[in-house]
N, C-alpha and C positions, 0 to 999 in steps of 0.2 A: 526426581526436580520439586522443586520448592518454587508454587506460583502465589505471587502473592504484589499489591497496587503498587508500580513506581514507575519511573520513567529512564530519561536520559541523564539522571542523575545518581538510580541506583547503582550502578556498579562505582567500583572506587575508582578514586584520582578525577572527579567528573561533576561539573559545575555547569550550572545554564540559569537563563535570565529569560523572561521575557516585558518588554515595556510598549509605551505608547510612542511612538516617535512623530503621528503629525501624516503618516502615509495614509491613515484612511482618515475615517468621518470622526468614530467615536471610541475603537476599541484599540486591543495591544497589536501592534502591526509588528516588531521585529525580535527575532530570536537569538539568542548565541549558545553555545555547546561548547565550554573547552575543557581538554585533558591538561591534569598537570604538569605530563610527559610526550612528549612525541609516542604516537601512534599510529599504528598500521593502518592503513586507509583503505578502503575497495566500496565501488561505485557501482548501478547499473544507471540506467538511463535509457530516455525515449529513444525510441524507434522511429519515430516522426522526421520526416527528412529536412524540415520547418526546428533549429534546436535554438533556445536559449541563450542568450550570451552565460549566462549563469553555469549551464551546464557543459558549453563548450571549455567552461574554465577549468571545472570540477575535472571532467573528464582528463583532462592533460595530468591535474594534480595526484589523481586515484591513480593513472596509472607507473607515476611515480612509485606509489603505494606508501604515502605517510602523510600523515596532517595533523593537527595539531587543535585546530579551531574550526568552528560553523559558525558562519551570519547568514541568518535567514531575513527575507524580509515576503511580506505581504501586499495584498494591496497593487502590486507593480509587478506585474510577467518578468520586466526586461526583457521581450521575445519582439524580434521584428524591429530591433533597433539599430542596428545597422552597426558601425564601426565604434559610434557612442555608445554606444548599448557593451561592447566588447570592454572598451576604454572606463565605463562604469563599474563594470564587473571586478575585474582588476583592479581598478583604485577601493571599492569595497573590500577586498582582501586588502589590499596594502594599508590600509586606514587604520582598520582591526589589526593586524598585523603590528604594528605601530603600538599601540596601546597596551597590547600583550606581552611587548617586546621578542617578538618570534621573528618569523620571515612569513612572508607574502603568499610562499608559494607551498606555506603548511594552511595555509586559511583557505577553508572550502566554503562556497557562498552560494547561498540557493534565493530563488522568485519566485511570487504566484501572484496571481490576479491578473489584470487589465494587462492586453497584445497590442503592442504596438503606441506605448507611450514611453516617454526615457525616463531612469527613474532621478526624484530631487536629491541632489547629493548633499546639499546643505541637510535637510532631514537625516537621510540615511549616517552620515559622517555622526551630527546630533543623537541618533539613536543608538550609534556603534559604542557611545562613551557613555551612556546612561547606560547599556548592557549592563561593559565593565565594571561601572561603581555597584552594580545588581547581582552580579553573581553568587549563586549561593548553593547549598543542596537541593531547595527548590524546585523541582521540573513542572509545575502546576502551568506557571506562567509562559515558559516556555513554551506547554504545548498548547495553550489557550493564542498565543500571539502567532502562527502558524496561520490559522485558520482563515479560509474564506469564506462560503456558505456552507460550512458545515455546521449543523447546530450542537455538536459536543465534542470534547477532547479524547481525542484518540491515543491511548494508552498503554502499555503491558512491560510485565518483568517478569523473571524469574530466575532462579537460583540452580547451579548444579554442584558435585563434588567431583573432583577432575586433578586425579594425581594426590590427593589430601586436602586437596584448597579447595576455598568455596569460591566458583567460578559467577559470575552476576550477568546477565543480559538486557540490557532494556530499551524500552523505542517508546518512540511519538510519530506517527504520521496527521496528515493533513487530506482529505478528501471528499468529492460528496459528488462533484458533476465531472464533465470529460474523464469519464472512468471507463476503461475498456482494455482487454486483455489482449495488450499488447507492447510489453518491456510493464516499466513500473507502474504508470497509471499512478502517481502520488507523488508528494513527497514527503519523503521517510528519510527517517533520521534512528539509526541503531546506535550502540554503547553498551562496551564488554571492557573489563579488566583482563579478557583471558589474553593468555601468550601465546598467540599462531602468528602463520607464516603468513604474507599476505599471497601468495600464488594459494595458499589453501584457503586464505579467505574469499580470495575473491570466486574461486570455484565455485565454494560454499553459496555464496551469495546469490551467485548466477543461477545455480541448480531449483535453489530454496523459492526467488523470484517467481520461476517457472512452475513453482506446484503451489503458490499461494498468490502475491499481486496479477500474475497473469490470468489466476483463473475466476477473476469480476469482471462483472460487467455492467453500468449504472446507465448508460448513453450511448456506447458507439461510440465514443470520442477520445483519443491519446492526445492529448497536450503535450505544449513545446517545450515544456517542463519538468516532463519526468523524472526523479532522481532518487534513489533508494541509496543511501553513503551511512557505510557501516567504519566505526572507531574502535580499536581495538590496542589498550595502551597497558598490559603484561601485566596491570598491578596488583592482581591475583596472585602472581609469583610461583605458577603453576609449570611446571618443564615443557616448554613450545609442544603447541599439539600439530602434530603431523598426520599427514595424509595417508589414510587406509590404517591408521589406530582408532586402538577402542575407546582411545578419549575423545580423537575426532567424531567418531559415532553420538556420546555422549551429548556432546556439545552442539550435536548437528539439532538433537531431539530438543532441544533447548531454543536452536535456533530459529528452528521451522514454527516451534510453538510461539514464539515473540510475533516471529512477521507472519504467522497465521493468523493469529488474534486481531493485527494491525489491519489484515487485507480485509476481516469478516468484517470488521468497524467499519469500511469505510463504506463494504455495499448497506447494511443496514443503513447508512446514514447519506443515503443517495438522496439527492436532491427533489426534494418533495415527494420520498415516497413514503408510503405509508406498510409496505409488505417486505420483508428478507425473506429472499428466493435462496433455497439450497437445491441445485438439481446433480444427482449424482447417476453415474452409467455405471453399470457392473456386467461381467459379461464379454467385455468387448473382445477382436482380436487381441489387441495391444493396450498399455497403458496411453500411449500416445491417442491413440484412433477414441477410448474414453475422454478422454482430455480435450478433443477437437468434439465430438458430440455435446458434451455437459458446455462448452462454452456457448457453442453455436444457441443453446436452447438458452441462456440465461441474455445472448446478448440482443435476444430477437423482440421488436417492442412488438409485436400481436402476441407474442408469451407474457411478456412485461403487462399488458394490457388485461389480457385474460386473467391475470393474477389479480390488478387489481379491481373486478370487477368481479374477484370470486368467481369467476366462473370455468367448470373443469372441463375447457375445451381445450379435450388431448391432443386434437389431430394439426392445434397447431405444436405445439411438443413433436409431435414427429416430421412434421414436414419443416421442423428448427432443423434436425436431426438430419433429415434425408437432402440437406443442400448443404452442410456442416463440409464437405469434403471425404470424410469419414469410410471408409469398407464394414461395410454391415446389413445385416439382414432385414428389414423390415418387417418380414411375414413370420420370424421367430420372437418380436421383442414380446415382451410383458411391460406393462406400461401400472405405476402407482402414484394417485396423491396423495402429500401427508403433511402431519401435522400433531401440533400436541393432543391434537382431539382425536390419532390415528390416522387409521390408512384405508384407502381403500383405492380396488382394481380395476383397472378402464379401459385393458386391453392385454388380449391373454393370446400368444403366439400370434401376431398378429391382426388380430379377429378384436372387436367390440365386444364388452363385457357389457349386459346391461348392470346398470346400477344405480343405487336410490339418491337422486340427483339434493333432495334436502342432507343428506348424511354427506354427500361431499359439499355441498353449500358450507356445513359444519365445521366442516374439513380444512375449507378455503379462508376460511372467515379469520381464521386465526392471525397474529402478527408475524408468526414465522412459518414461512408454508416451504413447501417442495416439490418434488416428483421423482421417483427413482423408475430408472430403466435397467432390466435386463435384458441383455444382447443374447445370450445362451451360447457366446461365440468361443470364450475366452478364458485368462483371470486379467484380463485389463480395468483398471475400476481406476475412476476419477470422481472429483466432485468439483464443482464450478458455484460461487455464490453473485446474488444481483439482487434488485430490489424489483419493485411495480414501475409503472409508466404513470403517471398521475396527472391532472387537470395545476398542480402547479409546479410541474417540471417547469412547462411551459411559460407561466407566469413568474418563478424566478429568472430564467433564463431571454423571457423576452425584453427585460431592462438590467440586465446583468451590468450595465458600466454606469446606470445611477442607482 
């Protein structure tokens, strides 16, 4: 696998653009991704019962399994906007389809921003005109245009050889707040020139999201707009990837790299965050138990606050494991704090271990920190990712609408 700097235009046959349409005060706020030809489309979406209009539109389209373009706006979520919101989402797709000389049923839409405000469709349409005029091989403007409270653009790309052909996967995500392991937790757009069937792509997306985006938490909130959309246009020229084949395994490794990289970037960019946290659970009875335990820890506000203070308060980690619902024996758990500065054991066989508080503080003062718990009950292993909970998180969300 070759890893390189790239994004949604890295794969053959994709163009993108990002422009300022006036939905936000002073930064790019609309993006577009277009495939030269009709592509296989797959998607995963929020499990929140309150689903934004774009989510409902996209669920219908990806169920049909094909698309050619994606239009995204930031600054307005088009969520909780009733019948008008549904009409606006469809009109957003329809107007873009006209500009691209395609069908509205081949245009996916996504929105992010403030909930409960109708889209300014005049600005949306003007933005779409600018987007079509600006389409190019450059992925950077599009990656910037989808951001809300993010502090940096999130992109990833890689390529692998499948059947003698170079297959490329690229992607971009946004996400900083309202991040929790309950489906997608973001807006994310993945493109690939691989030839792959809809069923295989949808299945692969579902299980990969479960191991990547579903393993991150910033604040325990699941958005109304969460979507991960994938377009595969087949322009690499490989034979169609079949389920259970060696080619699928090669593609899956690269696919997991892109989605995993983007997911960790989101956790690293959590609103107000000063530390990136990785919680690894080993020796659980099953992989699902390990995932449940790890997610519970990175979702705990008390654990997050302890990491903010560089406090080796291991009791909060064990407590979060205890209420996770997973089956484990706390009396045999080993627990370590880790960072680039080293590791320190704080619990052995369920019993506290005397440790050097100064050494623990040195380890936990790093910007990338974590903990490792060994349950000694099986082969289940998983990692979850999050960030610390800081004063700035409250400041950012206390005046989000302004």
